[in-house]
VEXDO-652188 format. One record per residue (C-alpha): residue in one letter; x, y, z. Coordinates in Angstrom, 1 decimal, padded with zeros to 4 digits. Layout:
<r><r>A</r><c1>X</c1><c2>Y</c2><c3>Z</c3></r>
...
% end
This chain:
<r><r>M</r><c1>126.0</c1><c2>059.1</c2><c3>176.1</c3></r>
<r><r>A</r><c1>126.5</c1><c2>062.9</c2><c3>175.9</c3></r>
<r><r>D</r><c1>126.0</c1><c2>064.9</c2><c3>179.1</c3></r>
<r><r>Q</r><c1>123.1</c1><c2>066.9</c2><c3>177.5</c3></r>
<r><r>E</r><c1>121.3</c1><c2>063.7</c2><c3>176.5</c3></r>
<r><r>L</r><c1>121.7</c1><c2>062.2</c2><c3>180.0</c3></r>
<r><r>F</r><c1>120.4</c1><c2>065.5</c2><c3>181.5</c3></r>
<r><r>M</r><c1>117.4</c1><c2>065.5</c2><c3>179.2</c3></r>
<r><r>Q</r><c1>116.5</c1><c2>061.9</c2><c3>180.0</c3></r>
<r><r>N</r><c1>116.8</c1><c2>062.6</c2><c3>183.8</c3></r>
<r><r>M</r><c1>114.5</c1><c2>065.7</c2><c3>183.4</c3></r>
<r><r>L</r><c1>111.9</c1><c2>063.7</c2><c3>181.4</c3></r>
<r><r>T</r><c1>111.9</c1><c2>061.0</c2><c3>184.1</c3></r>
<r><r>E</r><c1>111.2</c1><c2>063.6</c2><c3>186.8</c3></r>
<r><r>L</r><c1>108.0</c1><c2>064.8</c2><c3>185.0</c3></r>
<r><r>T</r><c1>105.3</c1><c2>062.3</c2><c3>184.3</c3></r>
<r><r>T</r><c1>104.0</c1><c2>062.1</c2><c3>180.7</c3></r>
<r><r>S</r><c1>100.7</c1><c2>063.6</c2><c3>181.8</c3></r>
<r><r>Q</r><c1>102.5</c1><c2>066.5</c2><c3>183.4</c3></r>
<r><r>R</r><c1>104.6</c1><c2>067.1</c2><c3>180.3</c3></r>
<r><r>F</r><c1>101.5</c1><c2>066.9</c2><c3>178.1</c3></r>
<r><r>T</r><c1>099.5</c1><c2>069.3</c2><c3>180.3</c3></r>
<r><r>E</r><c1>102.3</c1><c2>071.8</c2><c3>180.8</c3></r>
<r><r>G</r><c1>103.7</c1><c2>071.6</c2><c3>177.3</c3></r>
<r><r>N</r><c1>100.3</c1><c2>072.1</c2><c3>175.7</c3></r>
<r><r>A</r><c1>099.1</c1><c2>074.9</c2><c3>178.0</c3></r>
<r><r>P</r><c1>096.9</c1><c2>077.6</c2><c3>176.3</c3></r>
<r><r>A</r><c1>099.9</c1><c2>080.0</c2><c3>176.3</c3></r>
<r><r>F</r><c1>101.6</c1><c2>077.9</c2><c3>173.7</c3></r>
<r><r>S</r><c1>098.6</c1><c2>077.7</c2><c3>171.3</c3></r>
<r><r>P</r><c1>099.0</c1><c2>078.9</c2><c3>167.7</c3></r>
<r><r>D</r><c1>096.2</c1><c2>081.4</c2><c3>168.3</c3></r>
<r><r>R</r><c1>098.4</c1><c2>083.2</c2><c3>170.8</c3></r>
<r><r>V</r><c1>101.1</c1><c2>083.8</c2><c3>168.2</c3></r>
<r><r>N</r><c1>101.5</c1><c2>087.2</c2><c3>166.7</c3></r>
<r><r>Y</r><c1>101.2</c1><c2>087.2</c2><c3>162.9</c3></r>
<r><r>D</r><c1>104.2</c1><c2>088.8</c2><c3>161.1</c3></r>
<r><r>P</r><c1>103.1</c1><c2>090.0</c2><c3>157.6</c3></r>
<r><r>A</r><c1>106.7</c1><c2>091.0</c2><c3>156.8</c3></r>
<r><r>S</r><c1>107.9</c1><c2>087.4</c2><c3>157.1</c3></r>
<r><r>P</r><c1>109.8</c1><c2>086.2</c2><c3>154.0</c3></r>
<r><r>L</r><c1>107.6</c1><c2>083.0</c2><c3>154.3</c3></r>
<r><r>N</r><c1>104.4</c1><c2>084.9</c2><c3>153.9</c3></r>
<r><r>G</r><c1>102.3</c1><c2>083.5</c2><c3>151.1</c3></r>
<r><r>R</r><c1>104.8</c1><c2>080.8</c2><c3>150.1</c3></r>
<r><r>R</r><c1>103.2</c1><c2>077.4</c2><c3>149.4</c3></r>
<r><r>V</r><c1>104.9</c1><c2>074.4</c2><c3>151.1</c3></r>
<r><r>A</r><c1>103.9</c1><c2>070.8</c2><c3>151.1</c3></r>
<r><r>F</r><c1>104.7</c1><c2>068.7</c2><c3>154.2</c3></r>
<r><r>L</r><c1>104.8</c1><c2>064.9</c2><c3>154.2</c3></r>
<r><r>G</r><c1>105.4</c1><c2>063.1</c2><c3>157.4</c3></r>
<r><r>S</r><c1>104.1</c1><c2>061.1</c2><c3>160.4</c3></r>
<r><r>S</r><c1>103.5</c1><c2>061.9</c2><c3>164.0</c3></r>
<r><r>I</r><c1>106.1</c1><c2>064.7</c2><c3>164.4</c3></r>
<r><r>T</r><c1>104.8</c1><c2>066.6</c2><c3>161.4</c3></r>
<r><r>Y</r><c1>101.2</c1><c2>066.0</c2><c3>162.6</c3></r>
<r><r>G</r><c1>101.8</c1><c2>066.9</c2><c3>166.2</c3></r>
<r><r>L</r><c1>100.7</c1><c2>063.7</c2><c3>167.9</c3></r>
<r><r>F</r><c1>101.3</c1><c2>064.8</c2><c3>171.5</c3></r>
<r><r>A</r><c1>100.6</c1><c2>068.4</c2><c3>170.8</c3></r>
<r><r>K</r><c1>096.9</c1><c2>068.2</c2><c3>170.2</c3></r>
<r><r>G</r><c1>097.4</c1><c2>067.9</c2><c3>166.4</c3></r>
<r><r>V</r><c1>099.5</c1><c2>071.0</c2><c3>166.3</c3></r>
<r><r>S</r><c1>103.1</c1><c2>071.0</c2><c3>165.0</c3></r>
<r><r>F</r><c1>105.7</c1><c2>073.4</c2><c3>163.7</c3></r>
<r><r>V</r><c1>103.7</c1><c2>073.5</c2><c3>160.5</c3></r>
<r><r>D</r><c1>100.7</c1><c2>075.1</c2><c3>162.2</c3></r>
<r><r>F</r><c1>103.0</c1><c2>077.7</c2><c3>163.9</c3></r>
<r><r>L</r><c1>104.6</c1><c2>078.6</c2><c3>160.5</c3></r>
<r><r>Q</r><c1>101.1</c1><c2>079.3</c2><c3>159.2</c3></r>
<r><r>A</r><c1>100.0</c1><c2>081.3</c2><c3>162.3</c3></r>
<r><r>K</r><c1>103.1</c1><c2>083.4</c2><c3>162.6</c3></r>
<r><r>D</r><c1>104.6</c1><c2>083.6</c2><c3>159.2</c3></r>
<r><r>G</r><c1>101.6</c1><c2>083.3</c2><c3>156.9</c3></r>
<r><r>L</r><c1>102.9</c1><c2>080.1</c2><c3>155.2</c3></r>
<r><r>V</r><c1>100.4</c1><c2>078.4</c2><c3>153.0</c3></r>
<r><r>A</r><c1>100.9</c1><c2>074.8</c2><c3>154.1</c3></r>
<r><r>T</r><c1>099.5</c1><c2>071.5</c2><c3>153.1</c3></r>
<r><r>K</r><c1>100.1</c1><c2>069.0</c2><c3>156.0</c3></r>
<r><r>A</r><c1>099.8</c1><c2>065.4</c2><c3>154.8</c3></r>
<r><r>A</r><c1>100.8</c1><c2>063.6</c2><c3>158.0</c3></r>
<r><r>V</r><c1>099.6</c1><c2>060.3</c2><c3>159.5</c3></r>
<r><r>S</r><c1>101.1</c1><c2>059.1</c2><c3>162.8</c3></r>
<r><r>G</r><c1>102.8</c1><c2>055.8</c2><c3>162.9</c3></r>
<r><r>T</r><c1>103.4</c1><c2>055.5</c2><c3>159.2</c3></r>
<r><r>T</r><c1>106.7</c1><c2>054.6</c2><c3>157.4</c3></r>
<r><r>L</r><c1>108.6</c1><c2>055.8</c2><c3>154.3</c3></r>
<r><r>A</r><c1>109.0</c1><c2>052.2</c2><c3>153.2</c3></r>
<r><r>G</r><c1>106.2</c1><c2>050.1</c2><c3>151.8</c3></r>
<r><r>T</r><c1>103.0</c1><c2>050.7</c2><c3>149.9</c3></r>
<r><r>D</r><c1>100.5</c1><c2>050.8</c2><c3>152.7</c3></r>
<r><r>V</r><c1>097.5</c1><c2>052.9</c2><c3>151.8</c3></r>
<r><r>N</r><c1>098.3</c1><c2>055.4</c2><c3>154.5</c3></r>
<r><r>G</r><c1>102.1</c1><c2>055.2</c2><c3>154.1</c3></r>
<r><r>Y</r><c1>104.3</c1><c2>058.0</c2><c3>152.9</c3></r>
<r><r>L</r><c1>104.3</c1><c2>056.9</c2><c3>149.2</c3></r>
<r><r>K</r><c1>100.6</c1><c2>056.3</c2><c3>148.6</c3></r>
<r><r>R</r><c1>099.7</c1><c2>059.4</c2><c3>150.6</c3></r>
<r><r>M</r><c1>102.2</c1><c2>061.6</c2><c3>148.7</c3></r>
<r><r>K</r><c1>100.7</c1><c2>060.6</c2><c3>145.4</c3></r>
<r><r>R</r><c1>097.2</c1><c2>061.1</c2><c3>146.5</c3></r>
<r><r>R</r><c1>097.7</c1><c2>064.5</c2><c3>148.2</c3></r>
<r><r>F</r><c1>100.3</c1><c2>066.0</c2><c3>145.8</c3></r>
<r><r>N</r><c1>099.3</c1><c2>065.0</c2><c3>142.3</c3></r>
<r><r>G</r><c1>100.6</c1><c2>068.0</c2><c3>140.5</c3></r>
<r><r>Q</r><c1>097.3</c1><c2>070.0</c2><c3>140.4</c3></r>
<r><r>K</r><c1>098.7</c1><c2>072.6</c2><c3>142.9</c3></r>
<r><r>A</r><c1>102.0</c1><c2>074.4</c2><c3>142.6</c3></r>
<r><r>Y</r><c1>104.4</c1><c2>074.4</c2><c3>145.6</c3></r>
<r><r>D</r><c1>107.5</c1><c2>076.4</c2><c3>146.4</c3></r>
<r><r>L</r><c1>109.0</c1><c2>073.6</c2><c3>148.5</c3></r>
<r><r>F</r><c1>108.4</c1><c2>070.0</c2><c3>149.5</c3></r>
<r><r>V</r><c1>109.3</c1><c2>069.1</c2><c3>153.1</c3></r>
<r><r>C</r><c1>109.6</c1><c2>065.5</c2><c3>154.1</c3></r>
<r><r>Q</r><c1>110.1</c1><c2>064.1</c2><c3>157.6</c3></r>
<r><r>L</r><c1>112.7</c1><c2>061.3</c2><c3>157.9</c3></r>
<r><r>S</r><c1>110.5</c1><c2>059.2</c2><c3>160.1</c3></r>
<r><r>T</r><c1>111.8</c1><c2>057.3</c2><c3>163.1</c3></r>
<r><r>N</r><c1>109.0</c1><c2>054.7</c2><c3>162.4</c3></r>
<r><r>D</r><c1>111.0</c1><c2>052.8</c2><c3>159.8</c3></r>
<r><r>T</r><c1>113.7</c1><c2>051.9</c2><c3>162.2</c3></r>
<r><r>R</r><c1>111.2</c1><c2>051.3</c2><c3>165.0</c3></r>
<r><r>H</r><c1>109.1</c1><c2>049.0</c2><c3>162.9</c3></r>
<r><r>G</r><c1>112.1</c1><c2>047.1</c2><c3>161.5</c3></r>
<r><r>A</r><c1>111.8</c1><c2>048.3</c2><c3>157.9</c3></r>
<r><r>T</r><c1>114.6</c1><c2>047.2</c2><c3>155.7</c3></r>
<r><r>L</r><c1>117.1</c1><c2>050.0</c2><c3>155.1</c3></r>
<r><r>G</r><c1>118.0</c1><c2>049.0</c2><c3>151.5</c3></r>
<r><r>K</r><c1>120.7</c1><c2>050.4</c2><c3>149.3</c3></r>
<r><r>R</r><c1>121.4</c1><c2>053.6</c2><c3>147.5</c3></r>
<r><r>T</r><c1>121.2</c1><c2>053.3</c2><c3>143.8</c3></r>
<r><r>G</r><c1>123.7</c1><c2>054.6</c2><c3>141.2</c3></r>
<r><r>N</r><c1>123.6</c1><c2>058.2</c2><c3>140.0</c3></r>
<r><r>E</r><c1>122.1</c1><c2>057.2</c2><c3>136.7</c3></r>
<r><r>Q</r><c1>119.1</c1><c2>055.3</c2><c3>138.1</c3></r>
<r><r>R</r><c1>116.0</c1><c2>057.5</c2><c3>138.2</c3></r>
<r><r>E</r><c1>113.2</c1><c2>055.0</c2><c3>138.6</c3></r>
<r><r>G</r><c1>112.5</c1><c2>051.4</c2><c3>139.5</c3></r>
<r><r>F</r><c1>113.5</c1><c2>051.7</c2><c3>143.2</c3></r>
<r><r>D</r><c1>112.8</c1><c2>049.0</c2><c3>145.8</c3></r>
<r><r>L</r><c1>109.8</c1><c2>050.6</c2><c3>147.5</c3></r>
<r><r>S</r><c1>109.8</c1><c2>048.0</c2><c3>150.3</c3></r>
<r><r>T</r><c1>113.0</c1><c2>049.6</c2><c3>151.7</c3></r>
<r><r>T</r><c1>113.5</c1><c2>053.0</c2><c3>153.3</c3></r>
<r><r>L</r><c1>116.2</c1><c2>054.2</c2><c3>151.0</c3></r>
<r><r>G</r><c1>114.2</c1><c2>053.1</c2><c3>148.0</c3></r>
<r><r>A</r><c1>111.2</c1><c2>055.0</c2><c3>149.2</c3></r>
<r><r>I</r><c1>113.3</c1><c2>058.2</c2><c3>149.8</c3></r>
<r><r>E</r><c1>114.6</c1><c2>057.9</c2><c3>146.2</c3></r>
<r><r>E</r><c1>111.0</c1><c2>057.4</c2><c3>144.9</c3></r>
<r><r>I</r><c1>109.9</c1><c2>060.6</c2><c3>146.8</c3></r>
<r><r>C</r><c1>112.8</c1><c2>062.6</c2><c3>145.2</c3></r>
<r><r>A</r><c1>112.0</c1><c2>061.3</c2><c3>141.7</c3></r>
<r><r>Y</r><c1>108.3</c1><c2>061.9</c2><c3>142.1</c3></r>
<r><r>V</r><c1>108.6</c1><c2>065.4</c2><c3>143.4</c3></r>
<r><r>K</r><c1>111.1</c1><c2>066.4</c2><c3>140.7</c3></r>
<r><r>Q</r><c1>108.8</c1><c2>065.0</c2><c3>137.9</c3></r>
<r><r>T</r><c1>105.4</c1><c2>065.9</c2><c3>139.3</c3></r>
<r><r>L</r><c1>105.9</c1><c2>069.0</c2><c3>141.5</c3></r>
<r><r>D</r><c1>109.1</c1><c2>070.4</c2><c3>140.1</c3></r>
<r><r>C</r><c1>110.1</c1><c2>072.2</c2><c3>143.3</c3></r>
<r><r>P</r><c1>113.0</c1><c2>071.9</c2><c3>145.8</c3></r>
<r><r>V</r><c1>112.9</c1><c2>069.2</c2><c3>148.5</c3></r>
<r><r>L</r><c1>113.9</c1><c2>069.5</c2><c3>152.1</c3></r>
<r><r>F</r><c1>114.2</c1><c2>066.5</c2><c3>154.4</c3></r>
<r><r>Y</r><c1>114.3</c1><c2>067.1</c2><c3>158.1</c3></r>
<r><r>T</r><c1>115.5</c1><c2>064.6</c2><c3>160.7</c3></r>
<r><r>C</r><c1>113.9</c1><c2>064.0</c2><c3>164.1</c3></r>
<r><r>V</r><c1>115.2</c1><c2>064.3</c2><c3>167.7</c3></r>
<r><r>N</r><c1>115.5</c1><c2>060.7</c2><c3>169.0</c3></r>
<r><r>Q</r><c1>117.1</c1><c2>060.6</c2><c3>172.4</c3></r>
<r><r>K</r><c1>116.8</c1><c2>056.8</c2><c3>172.7</c3></r>
<r><r>D</r><c1>118.2</c1><c2>055.9</c2><c3>169.3</c3></r>
<r><r>D</r><c1>120.2</c1><c2>052.6</c2><c3>169.3</c3></r>
<r><r>G</r><c1>122.2</c1><c2>053.7</c2><c3>166.3</c3></r>
<r><r>T</r><c1>119.8</c1><c2>052.6</c2><c3>163.6</c3></r>
<r><r>Y</r><c1>118.2</c1><c2>056.0</c2><c3>163.1</c3></r>
<r><r>A</r><c1>121.7</c1><c2>057.6</c2><c3>163.1</c3></r>
<r><r>Q</r><c1>122.6</c1><c2>055.2</c2><c3>160.3</c3></r>
<r><r>L</r><c1>119.5</c1><c2>056.3</c2><c3>158.3</c3></r>
<r><r>V</r><c1>120.5</c1><c2>059.9</c2><c3>158.8</c3></r>
<r><r>D</r><c1>124.0</c1><c2>059.2</c2><c3>157.5</c3></r>
<r><r>E</r><c1>122.5</c1><c2>057.4</c2><c3>154.4</c3></r>
<r><r>L</r><c1>120.2</c1><c2>060.3</c2><c3>153.8</c3></r>
<r><r>K</r><c1>123.3</c1><c2>062.6</c2><c3>153.6</c3></r>
<r><r>L</r><c1>124.9</c1><c2>060.3</c2><c3>151.1</c3></r>
<r><r>L</r><c1>121.9</c1><c2>060.5</c2><c3>148.9</c3></r>
<r><r>Q</r><c1>121.9</c1><c2>064.3</c2><c3>148.9</c3></r>
<r><r>A</r><c1>124.5</c1><c2>064.7</c2><c3>146.1</c3></r>
<r><r>K</r><c1>122.5</c1><c2>062.5</c2><c3>143.8</c3></r>
<r><r>W</r><c1>119.1</c1><c2>064.2</c2><c3>144.3</c3></r>
<r><r>D</r><c1>120.2</c1><c2>067.7</c2><c3>145.3</c3></r>
<r><r>F</r><c1>117.9</c1><c2>068.1</c2><c3>148.3</c3></r>
<r><r>A</r><c1>118.4</c1><c2>070.2</c2><c3>151.4</c3></r>
<r><r>I</r><c1>118.6</c1><c2>068.7</c2><c3>154.9</c3></r>
<r><r>L</r><c1>117.6</c1><c2>070.1</c2><c3>158.3</c3></r>
<r><r>D</r><c1>119.4</c1><c2>067.8</c2><c3>160.7</c3></r>
<r><r>L</r><c1>117.7</c1><c2>068.2</c2><c3>164.0</c3></r>
<r><r>F</r><c1>119.0</c1><c2>064.8</c2><c3>165.2</c3></r>
<r><r>N</r><c1>122.6</c1><c2>066.1</c2><c3>165.2</c3></r>
<r><r>D</r><c1>121.7</c1><c2>069.7</c2><c3>166.2</c3></r>
<r><r>A</r><c1>123.6</c1><c2>070.2</c2><c3>169.5</c3></r>
<r><r>G</r><c1>122.0</c1><c2>073.6</c2><c3>170.1</c3></r>
<r><r>L</r><c1>118.5</c1><c2>072.2</c2><c3>169.8</c3></r>
<r><r>N</r><c1>119.2</c1><c2>069.2</c2><c3>172.0</c3></r>
<r><r>A</r><c1>120.7</c1><c2>071.5</c2><c3>174.7</c3></r>
<r><r>A</r><c1>117.8</c1><c2>073.8</c2><c3>174.5</c3></r>
<r><r>T</r><c1>115.4</c1><c2>070.8</c2><c3>174.8</c3></r>
<r><r>A</r><c1>117.3</c1><c2>069.6</c2><c3>177.8</c3></r>
<r><r>A</r><c1>116.8</c1><c2>072.9</c2><c3>179.5</c3></r>
<r><r>R</r><c1>113.0</c1><c2>072.9</c2><c3>178.8</c3></r>
<r><r>P</r><c1>111.6</c1><c2>069.6</c2><c3>179.9</c3></r>
<r><r>N</r><c1>108.0</c1><c2>070.5</c2><c3>179.0</c3></r>
<r><r>A</r><c1>109.1</c1><c2>070.9</c2><c3>175.4</c3></r>
<r><r>M</r><c1>109.0</c1><c2>067.1</c2><c3>174.8</c3></r>
<r><r>Y</r><c1>106.2</c1><c2>064.6</c2><c3>175.7</c3></r>
<r><r>D</r><c1>108.8</c1><c2>061.8</c2><c3>175.4</c3></r>
<r><r>E</r><c1>112.2</c1><c2>061.3</c2><c3>173.8</c3></r>
<r><r>V</r><c1>110.8</c1><c2>061.8</c2><c3>170.2</c3></r>
<r><r>H</r><c1>107.6</c1><c2>063.9</c2><c3>170.3</c3></r>
<r><r>P</r><c1>107.5</c1><c2>067.6</c2><c3>171.0</c3></r>
<r><r>T</r><c1>104.7</c1><c2>069.4</c2><c3>172.8</c3></r>
<r><r>Q</r><c1>103.3</c1><c2>072.7</c2><c3>171.6</c3></r>
<r><r>A</r><c1>105.8</c1><c2>074.5</c2><c3>173.8</c3></r>
<r><r>G</r><c1>108.6</c1><c2>072.6</c2><c3>172.1</c3></r>
<r><r>Y</r><c1>107.3</c1><c2>073.3</c2><c3>168.6</c3></r>
<r><r>L</r><c1>106.8</c1><c2>077.0</c2><c3>169.3</c3></r>
<r><r>K</r><c1>109.8</c1><c2>077.9</c2><c3>171.4</c3></r>
<r><r>L</r><c1>112.4</c1><c2>075.5</c2><c3>169.9</c3></r>
<r><r>W</r><c1>111.4</c1><c2>074.1</c2><c3>166.5</c3></r>
<r><r>L</r><c1>109.7</c1><c2>077.1</c2><c3>165.0</c3></r>
<r><r>P</r><c1>112.8</c1><c2>079.4</c2><c3>164.9</c3></r>
<r><r>V</r><c1>114.9</c1><c2>076.6</c2><c3>163.4</c3></r>
<r><r>F</r><c1>112.4</c1><c2>076.0</c2><c3>160.6</c3></r>
<r><r>E</r><c1>111.9</c1><c2>079.7</c2><c3>160.0</c3></r>
<r><r>Q</r><c1>115.6</c1><c2>080.1</c2><c3>159.5</c3></r>
<r><r>K</r><c1>115.9</c1><c2>077.1</c2><c3>157.2</c3></r>
<r><r>L</r><c1>112.9</c1><c2>077.8</c2><c3>155.1</c3></r>
<r><r>G</r><c1>113.8</c1><c2>081.5</c2><c3>154.9</c3></r>
<r><r>A</r><c1>117.2</c1><c2>080.5</c2><c3>153.5</c3></r>
<r><r>L</r><c1>115.6</c1><c2>078.2</c2><c3>151.0</c3></r>
<r><r>L</r><c1>112.7</c1><c2>080.5</c2><c3>149.9</c3></r>
<r><r>G</r><c1>113.8</c1><c2>084.0</c2><c3>150.7</c3></r>
% end
């Protein structure tokens, strides 16, 4: 285990989850305390967000980096996030059904952002296989990779905008999420999407280790984490894609 990961786990152990929740979600970290920047290159840009608890802000009182992007940068965001849901499968609240309900082509978007959920590996969803470059439909939706390809195909056909996948911090990964991240990168050439890889971001992990109230647990940020650590990373990536 890397030294920074061990340090982070030790720090999280020293603070109880209730302490991390209270300290990390103090009023000082609320979106209404953020100064709006009308000169932001993200101001007025329309972005769709599809995800689960990290995109929603499960342990940050329903606030995530999405809400800070709106408050500070004037991003016009649609946040379609339900905690505990998976990419794989056709559950009514899962990624695929929700995507097709919320993003049906009636609104135009400049970018579509999708969370590479840790729930698939946690719930034992089948990883599946990448399809050949010529296959553009008929994916196995019961698998995680099939769902990812379905999302790419749907957004291209229905929304006709660029796609960004972002990976999650997962300090207790047993290697299964790391494998999913690697498979996502192998799909990138076929579907031409962008990736914001927070899972392998050494700088973010080091900064997280130095600020124990930034995380409620090994996966979920608090408002402090979203504001102080995640917001600048997303501002930089979205600015590069949309600026």
